[in-house]
C-alpha positions as CSV (number, residue, x, y, z in Angstrom):
1,M,51.9,37.4,179.8
2,R,54.2,37.9,182.3
3,F,57.5,37.6,180.6
4,A,59.9,38.8,184.2
5,M,62.6,36.1,184.9
6,S,62.4,34.7,188.2
7,A,65.0,35.2,191.0
8,E,66.1,31.3,190.4
9,Q,65.9,32.0,187.2
10,R,67.9,35.1,187.7
11,S,70.8,33.8,190.0
12,F,71.0,31.2,187.4
13,G,72.0,33.5,184.5
14,D,74.2,35.5,187.2
15,A,76.0,32.0,188.4
16,L,76.6,31.2,184.4
17,T,78.0,34.7,183.4
18,G,80.2,34.9,186.1
19,L,81.5,31.2,185.2
20,L,82.2,31.8,181.6
21,T,83.6,35.6,182.6
22,A,85.9,34.1,184.4
23,S,87.2,30.9,181.6
24,D,89.0,32.0,178.4
25,V,85.7,31.6,176.0
26,P,87.3,32.9,173.0
27,A,90.6,31.1,173.2
28,A,88.2,27.9,173.7
29,N,86.7,29.0,170.7
30,R,89.8,29.8,168.7
31,A,90.7,26.2,169.7
32,W,87.3,24.3,169.0
33,A,87.9,25.5,165.3
34,A,91.4,24.3,165.0
35,G,90.0,20.7,165.7
36,D,91.1,21.0,169.8
37,D,88.0,20.6,171.5
38,T,90.3,20.0,175.1
39,A,89.6,23.5,176.7
40,G,85.9,23.4,175.2
41,L,85.0,20.1,176.7
42,R,86.6,21.6,180.3
43,L,83.5,24.0,179.3
44,W,81.3,21.7,178.7
45,E,81.9,20.0,182.4
46,K,81.9,23.7,184.5
47,L,78.4,24.3,182.8
48,A,77.2,20.5,183.3
49,E,78.2,20.8,187.1
50,L,75.8,24.2,187.2
51,G,72.7,21.9,185.5
52,V,73.3,23.4,182.1
53,T,73.1,20.0,180.6
54,A,70.3,18.7,182.7
55,L,68.1,21.9,182.2
56,V,65.1,19.8,179.9
57,V,66.1,16.4,180.6
58,P,63.3,14.4,182.7
59,E,64.0,13.9,186.4
60,E,63.2,9.9,186.1
61,A,66.3,11.0,183.7
62,G,68.3,12.5,186.3
63,G,67.7,15.7,184.8
64,I,65.6,19.0,186.3
65,D,62.6,19.0,184.3
66,G,63.2,22.9,183.7
67,T,60.8,25.1,181.6
68,P,61.5,26.8,178.1
69,L,62.8,30.3,180.0
70,D,65.1,28.2,182.1
71,L,66.9,27.2,178.3
72,A,66.3,30.5,177.1
73,V,68.2,32.2,180.1
74,A,71.0,29.8,179.7
75,F,71.2,29.9,176.0
76,E,71.4,33.9,175.8
77,C,74.3,33.3,178.1
78,L,76.1,30.8,175.9
79,G,75.6,32.8,172.9
80,H,76.5,36.1,174.6
81,H,79.7,34.3,175.7
82,G,80.6,32.5,172.3
83,V,80.8,28.6,173.8
84,P,81.5,26.4,171.1
85,G,79.9,22.7,170.7
86,P,76.6,21.4,170.0
87,W,74.1,22.6,172.5
88,I,71.0,23.7,171.0
89,E,70.9,19.6,169.8
90,S,72.3,17.9,173.6
91,V,70.4,20.1,175.7
92,A,67.3,21.3,174.0
93,L,66.5,18.7,171.3
94,A,68.2,15.4,172.5
95,P,65.4,15.5,175.8
96,S,62.5,15.3,173.4
97,L,63.7,13.3,170.8
98,L,65.4,10.8,173.3
99,A,62.8,10.3,175.9
100,G,60.6,6.9,175.4
101,T,62.9,5.4,173.3
102,K,65.5,2.5,172.8
103,H,67.9,5.6,172.8
104,H,66.7,7.2,176.4
105,D,69.2,5.2,178.6
106,V,71.6,8.1,176.9
107,L,69.7,11.0,179.0
108,A,71.3,10.3,182.0
109,D,74.8,10.6,180.2
110,V,73.9,14.0,178.7
111,A,72.2,15.1,181.8
112,E,75.5,15.1,184.0
113,G,77.7,16.2,181.2
114,S,79.0,12.9,179.9
115,A,77.4,12.5,176.6
116,R,77.0,15.1,174.1
117,V,74.7,14.4,171.3
118,T,74.3,16.0,167.8
119,I,71.4,15.7,165.9
120,A,71.0,16.3,162.0
121,V,67.0,17.6,160.3
122,P,66.9,17.9,157.6
123,P,65.8,20.7,156.1
124,L,66.1,22.9,159.2
125,A,69.4,22.0,160.4
126,P,70.3,19.5,157.7
127,Y,74.3,18.9,158.8
128,A,75.2,17.2,162.0
129,L,77.0,20.2,164.3
130,D,80.3,18.7,165.9
131,A,79.9,15.2,164.7
132,G,83.6,14.6,165.4
133,S,83.8,15.6,169.3
134,A,79.7,14.3,169.9
135,T,79.7,10.9,172.0
136,H,76.0,10.5,170.2
137,A,74.9,11.4,166.6
138,F,71.5,11.0,164.9
139,L,69.5,11.9,162.2
140,L,66.3,13.4,162.6
141,D,64.1,12.4,159.2
142,A,60.3,13.3,159.4
143,D,59.6,11.2,162.4
144,T,62.1,8.9,162.6
145,L,64.9,8.6,164.0
146,S,68.2,6.9,163.6
147,P,71.8,7.0,164.5
148,S,74.3,8.1,161.9
149,R,77.9,8.4,160.8
150,S,79.7,11.3,159.4
151,T,80.1,10.8,155.8
152,R,82.3,14.3,155.0
153,E,83.2,17.5,157.4
154,L,82.2,21.0,155.6
155,T,83.5,24.4,154.9
156,S,81.1,25.8,157.8
157,V,80.7,30.4,157.8
158,D,81.6,30.0,161.3
159,P,84.9,27.9,161.5
160,S,84.0,26.6,165.5
161,R,80.7,25.4,163.9
162,R,82.0,22.5,162.0
163,L,79.4,20.8,160.5
164,H,79.2,17.2,159.5
165,A,77.3,15.2,156.8
166,V,75.3,12.4,157.7
167,E,73.8,9.3,156.9
168,A,71.6,6.6,159.4
169,D,73.8,4.0,160.4
170,G,71.4,1.5,162.5
171,P,68.0,0.9,162.8
172,R,65.1,3.5,162.6
173,E,62.7,4.4,164.8
174,I,59.7,6.0,164.6
175,L,59.0,9.4,167.5
176,A,55.7,10.5,168.5
177,V,54.7,13.2,166.7
178,D,54.0,15.8,169.7
179,A,57.7,14.9,170.8
180,V,59.0,15.9,167.6
181,A,57.9,19.1,167.3
182,R,58.0,20.1,171.0
183,G,61.7,19.2,170.7
184,L,62.2,21.5,167.0
185,E,60.6,24.6,169.1
186,L,62.8,24.3,172.2
187,A,66.0,24.4,169.9
188,T,64.5,26.8,168.0
189,L,63.7,29.0,171.1
190,A,67.5,28.1,171.9
191,C,69.0,29.6,169.1
192,S,66.9,32.9,169.5
193,A,67.9,33.2,172.8
194,S,71.6,32.8,171.7
195,L,71.5,35.4,169.1
196,V,70.4,37.4,171.5
197,G,72.9,37.0,173.9
198,T,75.4,37.7,170.7
199,G,73.9,40.2,170.1
200,E,74.0,42.3,173.5
201,R,78.1,40.9,173.3
202,L,78.2,42.6,170.2
203,L,76.5,45.5,171.2
204,R,78.8,45.5,174.3
205,D,81.9,45.6,172.6
206,S,81.0,48.1,170.4
207,V,80.1,50.3,173.1
208,T,83.8,49.8,174.8
209,Y,85.1,50.5,171.6
210,V,83.6,53.4,170.5
211,G,84.1,54.9,174.0
212,Q,87.9,54.3,173.7
213,R,88.8,55.3,169.7
214,R,89.6,59.0,169.2
215,Q,89.7,60.7,165.6
216,F,89.8,64.2,165.0
217,G,90.6,64.4,168.3
218,R,87.7,63.3,169.6
219,V,86.3,59.8,170.8
220,I,84.0,58.7,168.2
221,G,80.9,58.0,170.4
222,E,81.0,61.4,171.0
223,Y,79.4,61.7,167.8
224,Q,75.8,61.3,167.3
225,A,76.1,58.9,163.8
226,I,77.7,56.3,166.2
227,K,75.1,57.5,168.9
228,H,71.8,56.5,167.0
229,A,73.6,53.6,165.1
230,L,73.9,51.9,168.7
231,A,70.7,53.0,170.2
232,D,69.0,51.3,167.0
233,V,70.6,47.7,168.4
234,R,69.5,48.3,171.7
235,V,66.1,49.1,170.1
236,A,66.1,46.4,168.6
237,L,67.2,43.2,171.2
238,D,64.9,44.7,173.7
239,F,62.2,44.3,171.5
240,A,63.7,40.4,170.6
241,R,64.0,39.4,174.3
242,P,60.6,39.6,175.7
243,L,59.6,37.9,172.2
244,V,61.7,35.2,173.2
245,H,60.5,35.1,176.2
246,G,56.9,35.3,175.8
247,A,57.4,32.0,173.2
248,A,59.4,30.5,176.2
249,R,55.9,30.6,178.1
250,G,53.9,29.8,175.7
251,L,55.5,26.7,175.2
252,E,55.5,26.2,179.1
253,S,51.8,26.7,179.4
254,G,50.7,24.8,176.0
255,D,49.8,28.0,174.4
256,D,47.8,27.4,171.0
257,G,50.5,30.6,169.1
258,A,53.4,28.7,170.5
259,T,54.3,27.8,167.1
260,R,54.0,31.0,166.3
261,D,55.5,33.0,169.1
262,V,58.6,31.2,168.7
263,S,58.6,31.9,164.9
264,A,58.3,35.5,165.4
265,A,61.0,35.3,168.3
266,K,63.6,33.9,165.5
267,V,62.8,36.3,162.8
268,A,63.1,39.1,165.3
269,A,66.4,37.8,167.3
270,T,67.9,37.4,163.9
271,D,66.8,40.6,162.8
272,A,68.6,42.2,165.9
273,A,71.7,40.0,166.2
274,H,72.4,40.7,162.0
275,L,71.9,44.7,163.1
276,A,74.3,44.2,166.2
277,A,77.2,42.7,163.7
278,R,76.5,44.9,160.7
279,T,76.7,48.0,163.1
280,A,79.8,46.5,165.3
281,L,81.9,46.4,162.1
282,Q,80.8,49.7,161.1
283,V,82.2,51.7,164.5
284,H,84.8,49.2,164.2
285,G,86.2,50.2,160.9
286,A,89.0,48.1,160.0
287,I,89.7,46.0,162.3
288,G,86.2,44.7,162.5
289,Y,86.9,42.8,159.2
290,T,90.1,41.0,160.8
291,M,90.0,37.0,162.4
292,E,92.3,38.0,164.7
293,H,89.9,40.2,166.5
294,D,87.4,38.5,168.6
295,L,84.8,40.8,167.5
296,S,84.6,38.1,164.4
297,I,83.3,35.2,167.0
298,W,80.5,36.7,167.5
299,I,80.1,38.5,163.7
300,L,80.1,34.9,162.3
301,R,78.1,33.3,165.2
302,A,75.5,35.8,164.2
303,R,75.8,34.9,160.4
304,A,75.2,31.2,161.1
305,L,72.6,31.1,163.8
306,A,70.9,33.4,161.3
307,G,70.7,30.6,159.1
308,A,69.9,27.8,161.5
309,W,66.8,25.8,162.8
310,G,64.7,27.4,160.0
311,S,65.7,30.5,158.1
312,T,63.7,33.8,158.4
313,S,61.5,33.6,155.3
314,H,60.7,29.6,156.7
315,H,59.8,31.4,160.1
316,R,57.7,34.2,158.5
317,G,55.9,31.7,156.9
318,R,55.0,29.7,159.7
319,V,53.7,33.1,161.1
320,L,51.7,34.3,158.4
321,D,49.8,30.4,158.4
322,H,49.2,30.9,161.9
323,L,47.9,34.6,161.1
324,M,45.8,33.2,157.6
325,R,44.1,30.2,160.4
326,S,42.8,32.3,162.6
């Protein structure tokens, strides 16, 4: 199977990187965590102009009807820059769930960026992310979708991921099983790509830091132990990314093993991001443990995404189940 990105996908990734590099995303992230959505919503609008919000929305609803690999490219960039907001729920999950329902008209607004959807999916994602700033909130209970309302905000390991307990607040609608399954696979894929992007950012910042920090008269990046630790992170990320892209290709082609591949990608991406976060803390030393340092944004994001859309044990179980049946 060919995992390489097309020229259009590389250009799309470059455009997203250029936009986000020119924006003060860490400041927007910190403001979002403090309850100020202004900068984060401006980012949402800018990314919508580049087509991120329309990626997998059907063409008849004003979307691009792109591929899962397009989604993976976008979410790796979002993860790399630590963009706040319910991106996975709104961009990856909502199009599959809302198409063909009485809420299908919301998708046109999602595509243009004026609607932000959050969806709680117990037990995979039991809490609605950023329900306070979303324009539409839903609760997916098995194959039943209903509007929801927040009952209380919860404490999150990542302050920029504001979690809300929700309850059904409107008529329920039964969804097609295939639509639910595809939406959840795309959400897991997007989460995996975000983890790879998060790990890449942690590695980049760590390499930069060890090239500047001096101890005992030497740049600490000259020490072999530091080099080996960072090389291990590089290997882990380079192992995870092809699994993410391979899972995306499998979802696009309808491969029988796509579910297995999505879970394998989530496990590998989680492990790689965890290693990147742990190594970043070790090479940064005491400053890496402070909330004031921007490193904390990606360390906390890696920790939060590791448990989002299914734990490592859940996804290892799915891989094992597939292998036992084959």
